[in-house]
C-alpha angles and dihedrals in degrees: 000000000000124000091208110127137180130221127225093283091053094249120131121269111237123218132201110217137184124202132176126223128223085254088062092248120135127231122199120193147143130242143151090234117035094184094055092043091054089051089054092049092050094045092055094247096104125079125329088252089056092051090051100041108030158150098080138198120207109238103169136021109139100117119090130182136194094226138035089234092059091048092048091052091053091046090054091048092052092046088056093057125097115264089232 
């Protein structure tokens, strides 16, 4: 079952997610369907980083946004934080 949702205007809800690789490195991204995106990362069809660092476990996905732009701003903010 897909986690993809739609808001009142029938546009997709965007999620910021964080997963951790078997190498203990974090990956922060955005998607409309965290479950499917994690499957892509773990199948080697996600980003280059995912192919090199996987497999991944989803550790955070509780933030949702009405627009891709809002989600991207939060992703950039999180990527700027210390890993500690």
